[in-house]
N, C-alpha and C positions, 0 to 999 in steps of 0.2 A: 765155298759155301754153294752146293748145289740148289737149283731152283725146281721145286716139284709143284706143279698146277698152281703157280703164281706166289708160292710160299718159299722163302729163303730157309732152307733148313740148316742148322748150326754144323759146320764141316768138323770141328773138332770133337764133336760126340759120336758114339757107337750109332751104327745105322738104325738099330731098333728104338734107340731112344730118341733121335733126330726125326724119326718119321711121327712121333707123337706131336710135333709142332704143326702139324697139319689137322685143322678142325675135323673131328669124326673119326681120328685115328687113336686109339688107345694101346695098351700095351699088347692086348691079344691078337688085334688086327695087325699090329706093326710086326709081331713075330710070324703071322701067318704069311705076310706079304714078304718078308724076307725068305722065308722057306718056299714060297712060289717061285721066286727069282732066283733062287739057289745062289745066295749070297751066305759067306761065313759070317754067323752073328756078332762077331767081334770086331769087324770092319769099321774103320771111321769113315764118315760120311765123305769126306774130301778124296778119299782113295777110291770112290765109285768111278766105273768107267762111263762114258755117255750111253754104251749099250744098256747097263743096268738102269740108269736114271730113265731111260726110254721105256724100258719093261715095267719099272715101278709106276710110271705114268699112265700106262696102257691098262695095268692092273686096277688102279684106283678109279680110272675112268669107266672101265666096263662093269667091275663087280661091287664097287662102293658109291655111296652118296656121300660126298664129302665138300668142304669148303661152302661156297655160294648156294650149290643145290640142297646142302643139307640145313643150312641156315634159313632159307626160302620155305623148306618144308615144315620147319619147326615154328616158323611164324605163321603159316597157313594153319597149321594144327591149332594154334592158340587162337586165332582169328575165328575159327570155325566153332571152338568152345564158347567163345564170347557171343557169337552171333546166336547160337541154339540156346543160349542161357542158361547152361547148366553150371553146378555149383562151382566147378573149377574154372569157368569162364568169369563167374561173377568176381571169385579171388583174384583172378588175373586183372580184371577191370579196376577192382579197388585197390590193387597193389597189396595185397596181404599174401600171408603164405598160402600155397596152394596144396600142399600134401599133408594136411592135418597137424601142422605144429601148434603149440600154444602161442597165444596172443596177448595174454594178460601182462606177460612180462616177456622180453626178449622179442625177437622178431623185428629188431631195429634194422636190418639190412633191407627189407621189405617195407617197412612202414616210414622209414627215415628219421629224422631228428625229433626228439620228444617235443610236444606242445602242451603246455601246461593249460587245464581247462579250469575255469572258475575263479579262484580266490585272488588272483593277482589283478591290482589295479594300477593304473599309473597317477601321477599327481594332478593331472588335468581331469581326469574323471572324477578325482575326490573334490575338486574345487567346484566342479559343475553341481554336485549333491550337496555341498554347503557344509559338509562334515568335517572341515579341516579348521584349526585352530590356528593362533599365531605362531606358537611354538612348532609348527609344521607336523603335529601327530593329530590323529583323527580323533575327535571327541565322539562321545556316545551321543547319538541323536535324540534319544529320549530325555537325558539329563539336560541338554541344552534348551529343549523346548519348553520343559516345566519350570525353569529357573524364573522366579520374580525379578522385575526390575528393581534395583536399589533405589531408595528414597534419597533425595538431595538432603545433605548434611548428616546422614545417619552413618554410625560407625559399623564396619562389617562384623557379622557375628563370628564368634570363635568356633573353631571346629571342635567335635567332642573328641574327647582322649580315646585313644585305641584301646580294646579291651584287653587285660592281661591274661597271660597264658597260665 
């Protein structure tokens, strides 16, 4: 398992695939590096000599921004956008999609877990409002307020029959 710029690249894979494990190296750059060092494209990473590894390391350090330097540059760019107050900067600050994607639905990766707004109340809040009956169901507030107290000794009134369809 060769180590290039502090990253262990997988030894069982072809060199042009293994180089992609380095942050900032994609398929095109990996092939360019393999051509510059003059390595056969199908060579496994374990089969590389120390000389080849040294050449790859020197090319990466001199020609490309990779790993820590690239991560630092990206973080600086985002901080700059936030500082100047651009639209992209405010989207980064709020944790919303930056590149124009829709947010009414989807966008869960950036927005996080759903948070319901409005209609849900827990039992403690219902008790505080006084709208809970003995059965545990919420009673209509207007009906409870307008009901007249029953007289002592009076029989309860019968409910009107339901209309026929």
